[in-house]
N, C-alpha and C positions, 0 to 999 in steps of 0.2 A: 146916245149915238156918237159917231166920230166927230171930233173937232175939225172944222174946215178952215184952212189957211190959204189966203190969196197972195200969190207972188211975193213970198218972203225975201227980204234982202239977205245977202250972203253972210252978213254979220250976225244973223239970227239962226243960222244953220246948226251951229254947235248945240244950242239949246234945244232945237227941234229934234236933234239926234239922240237926246237923252232917253234912256229906257226908264220905265216905272221901277222904282226901287222899293223892295220889301225888306231890305237889310236893316234890321233893328239894331240899335247900339249894343244890346246885350247878346246878340246872336253869336258873336265869336266866343264869348266866355261860356255861353251855354253849350255850344258844340264842343269846345275844348274840354269842358267837364265830362261830356259823354265819352269823348275819345280816351280821356284819362281813366275813367271807370273800366272800360273794356280792356285797356292796356294793362291795368293793374289786377283785374279780377276775372278776365277771360270769359268763359262760358256763363259763369254765375251772373256777371253784369249783363251779358247779352240776353239771357233769359228774363232777368228782371226788367230790363229796358223794353223788351218785346211785350211783356205784360203791361207795362206802363203806357206805351204808345200805341200798341196794336190791339190791346184788350184780350190777349190770350197768353197763356203760359205754356210754351211747347214742351212736351215730354222729351222730344228728340229734335235737336236743331237740324240734323241731317235728314233730307228727304230720302225715303227708301227707294230702292230700285222698283219694287212692286208698285209704289205710288206713281212713279214716273211712267212705267209701262201701262198702267191702268188708265192713264190720261187719254190714251188713244181711243178708248171706248166712249169718251165723253165729248169727242169732237165729230161733227157731222162730216160725211164723205165729201160734201161740196166744199166745206172749209179746208179739209185736208188737201183737196185738189188745188185750191187757191194758194195754200201755203207751199205746196210742191212747185207750182209755177213761179211764185215769188223767189223761192229758194234757188231754183235753177237760174233765174235771171241774175240774182245777187252773186251766185257762184261764177257765172260766165263773166260778169263785169270785173270781179275782184281777182279771178285767176289770171287775167291779163296784166295785172299790176306787178307781179313778181318776176322780173326778167333777170336771168343770169348775165353778169357783166363780163366783158372781155378782160384778159390780162393786158395791161398797158406797159409798154417799154418806154418809160419817160426819158431815159438816156441810154446809150449803149451799155448793156450789162446791168441795168437797173429796171427790175420788173415789179409793178404794183398792181394789186387787184383787191376786190372786196368780196367777202363771203356773206351770204344771207343766212342768218341763224335765227330761228324762232325764239321768242321769249318763252322761258321754261314754264312759268305758271302765271296765267292771267285771270283776273277777277272781273266778272261782269255784274253790274248792278242794274236790276230791272225793277222800276217802280211798281207798286201795287195801286193804291189810291183809287181814284174814281174811274180809271180805265186800265184794264190789263194790257200792258204794252208788249204783247207777244211778238209783234213785228220787230221790236228792238232786240229780242233774242236772236232773230235771224240776222239782223244787221251787224251784230257783234260776234256771235258764235261762228257764223259761216266764214268770214274772213280769218278768224282765229284758227279755224280748222285748216283752211287753205294755206295759211302761213306755216302750219305744222306744229303749233303749240302743243306740247305733250299733255298739259293740264289746263282745262278750261273750267273754272268754278263759277257758280252763279249764286248770288244772294238776292232774295226778293221777300217782301213782307208777307206773312200769312194773314188769313182772315181771322175773325174772332173765334173760329173753331179750330184754328191751327192749320188750316188747309191752304195749299197753294193753288192758284187758279189753273185749271186743267189746260187752258190754252198756252200758258207759259210753260207748263211741264211738257206738253206735246212739242212745242217749238224747240225746246231744249233737247228733247229726245231725238228729233230728226236732224238737228243741226250740229251735234257733236259735243255738247256740254258733258263734262265728265262727272261733276258732283254739284248738287244743289243744296242750299241751306235756307232755313226759315229765319231770315233776318232782314230788317228794313231800316231805312233812315240812316242817320249819322253813325249809329252803332254798327250797322253792317259794313260801312266804309272802314270803321276802326278795326273790326274783326279781320277784314282782308288785309289791312295795312300792317297790323301787329301780329296777327295770328292768335288763336285761342286753342284750348284743348281739342276742339272739334273742327273749327274753321282754320284752314292752313293760310299762312302768310303768302301773299302773292307778290309778283314782281311789278305788275302794272294794273291799275284799276281803270275800267271803262264803264260808261253808262250815264244816263241823265238822272235827274232827281230834283226834288224841291230845294228850297234855299238852305235847308239843314244839310242835305246831301252835298250840295255844291260847296258849302263852306267847309264841310268835313274833308272833301277832296282837296280843297285849297290848303287846308292845314296839314294834312298828311303829306302832301307834295313838298311842303316846306321842310318836313322832317326826312325826306329822302325817298318816299314812295312815288313812283311815276304815275301820272294820270294821262288820260287820252287828250282832252282839250278843255280849256276853260269853258264852262257852259252856264247858261241861265235859262230864264223862261223862253218859250218858243216865240218866233217872230217871222213875219213875211212882209215883203215889200213888193207891191205890184205897180208896174208902169203900164199905163193904158192910154190909148188915144181914141179919137172919135169913131174909129172903125171897130173898136172892141165891143164884145157882147157884155152889157152890164150885168146880166144874170150870171155869166161865168165868173166875172171879176168879183161880184158879191159873194158867190159861193166859195171862191178861193180865200177871200179875206175871212169869212166865217169859219173856214176849216181850221184856221190857226187860232182864231179868237176862242174857239171852244176848248182848246187845250187846257187853259187855266185862267184864273182871274188876273194873273200877272203877265199874260201874253200881250204882245203888241202887234198891231197890223197897221201898215202904212200904204196909202194909195197916192200915187203921183200921176199927174196928167197935165196935158196942155189944153184940155177941153173942160170947161165948166159944165157943159151939158152932160158929158160923160160922168163926171163926179156926182152931179145931182141924180142921174139915173141909177148909178151904183148904190147910192145911199137909199134911194127909194126901194130898190131890190133887196137890200140888206134888211130893211125894216119889215119886209114881207117874209123873207126866208128865215130870219132869226126866230120868228114866232113858232115855226114848225120844228125847231130843234129841241130834243130832250134836254140838252145842256144849255138852253137859252139863257138862263140866269148867269152862268159862267161867261158865255159869249158877250152878253150885254155889259157885264162888269168890265171885261177886257176892252171893249170898244170905248169905254170912258177914257182910257189911256192911249187911244189910237187917233190917227190923223189922216185927213185927205188934204193934199197940198196941190194947188194949182200953180204951175210954172209957165213961163213964156214959151218954152220949147221943150222938145223931148231930149235934146242934148243937155239942157239944164237938169232934167229929171235924172239922167244918168250920172251927172256930176254930183247931184245930191245923194243918189243911191250909193256911190262910192264912198262918200263921206259917212253915211249911215252904216255901211258894211253889213247888209242884212244876212241873217242865217239862210233864208230862202228868198230868191229874187225871181219874180215872174215878169217876163217881158211879153205883154199881150198887145202888140201893135201891128200895123199893116206890114212892116218889114222888120221883124225882130232881129234878124241877123246883123243888120246895120248897127243897131244899138248895142248888140251883144259884143261887138268888136271893142266897144269902149268900157266894158266891165273890167274893173281891176280889184274890187273888194266885194266878195260874196261867198257864202258857204256853198250853195248849190243853185244853179240857174236853170230856169224852165222857159223855153222859147215857143211862142205861138199860142193860139187860142185853145188848143187841145191839150197842151202840156200842163196839166194841173199838178199842183204841189203834192197832192195825195199820191200820185204815181210814184214819186220819189220816196214818199213815206213808206210805201208798201212793196211795190213789185216791179218797177222799171229796171232795177239792178244797181243804181247808185246808192250810196250809203246815206242814211238819214241822221246819223250822229254827226252834228255840225257845230261849228263855233257860233256863239250868240253874243249879244251885248257888245257888238263892235269888234270882237276878236277876229272876225274874218279879214281884218286888215293885215293880220300876220299869221293866221292859222288856216289850214284847210281842214276838211272833214276827215273822219276815220276812214282808213283804207286797209287793205291787206298789209301794206307796209307799216302800219301802226303796230302790228303784232310781231315785228321782227327787229333784229339789230343787224346792222351791216358792219362787219368787222374788216378793217383794212389789213392787208398782208403786203410784205415787200421782200424781195430777194435780190441781193446785190452780189455780183461775182467780182473776181479780182480786177478785171478790166473796168467794171463799173466804179469800184471804190477809187481806182487810180484817177479816173476822169472826174468824179464828183467830190473826192476827198478835199482837194484844195479849196473848192467853193465852201465846203462846210467849215474848214479851218478858218478861213477869212471871216465868215459870218460869226463863228463862235468867239473869235478874238475881238470882234467889234462889240459883242455883247458882254465881253469880259467873263465868259464862262469857259475857263481853261480846261476843265475836265471833259467838256463836250468836245473840244478840239483834240484833246489827247486821245479820246476814243478812236478818232480817225488817224491821227499821226502815228500811233503805235502799229496800226495795220499797214500803213504805207511804208514804214521802216521795215516791217517784217517782209513785205514784198520785195523791197530793195535788197535785203539780205539774201533772199532766195535767188 
């Protein structure tokens, strides 16, 4: 069960904020070797690596239209309705994010503006593994469609018979994915980064994954392929006080612990009684989970920390910079005002993190491992570029020209200054 820490000094906070590390020394060279194979041998390497890691040798890397359409018959009507509701909420939230900006006249005769342009081809990675993350298809494909990306491709690992989970196929069908490929792990990231005979090269890669996928994204980013955000194992931090419901808090902590053995959950409180009650609840609830072994392993790397005050809890939370932050206190809005580092925040006893994972509308692709100090989560804006434009008329260059000339001269960049001077002289001659 979780380690319990009582009123730690601030000098120990940095150590308490460390995440469990599964990064083996040979991980980088192993993943780099996989990337090289796919880069050099394309489809052949992708098929061989799929056979090696997934246990099947696909006859065709591309999923057919018939396979995608037939997935609808394997999804219950109730689940289709749930997906429809989630999709509507995700769409509503993300559609509000792309606002056309006004043309700004920065000086008389100098007009500047930005144009929103969708990224031409984006690649989505959807893990297979122990849980088919069809919700992540919605979280990535819906904003990509809203942004207007012409091509949205998806890579996901097949099962041992070469099939893709029908829930993933159905979510892709209804959310606007244009092509799907049977490829998982670091090799799928390589295929999207470099392109193969079948899988096209993309301009930006999105999506979560295990340590191999994360390392692959990191390496291809260093080579020039854009990625969404640095990501690692899932995590949640809950701030609770004596008014919190221990069963709610325990359920929230376990909902993240069941993600994977390398997940981490943190409970902060100013009440020892609350911490004791939550741990007792977790011990009962975890035994009822089908993924209890995974959750129990994750809890070994997790902590409950007692602080002197809720203000101290917020201060520690900002230092930890959690992927998910739940504030379940008597007045969560007061504490929320102090939040400066978090991927996504959930306020009040009924705002469970699962709502954000599935259906409230916010995106669940969020920065982990402390990256919330400098990154936000995926949004519709993640799928666009904003190109700046400017237009300067004769009056504008007359007014701004001398400013540019003086600055160029100070930086000893004569050609920069000449580009202005030649125009000013032309205007004088006219």
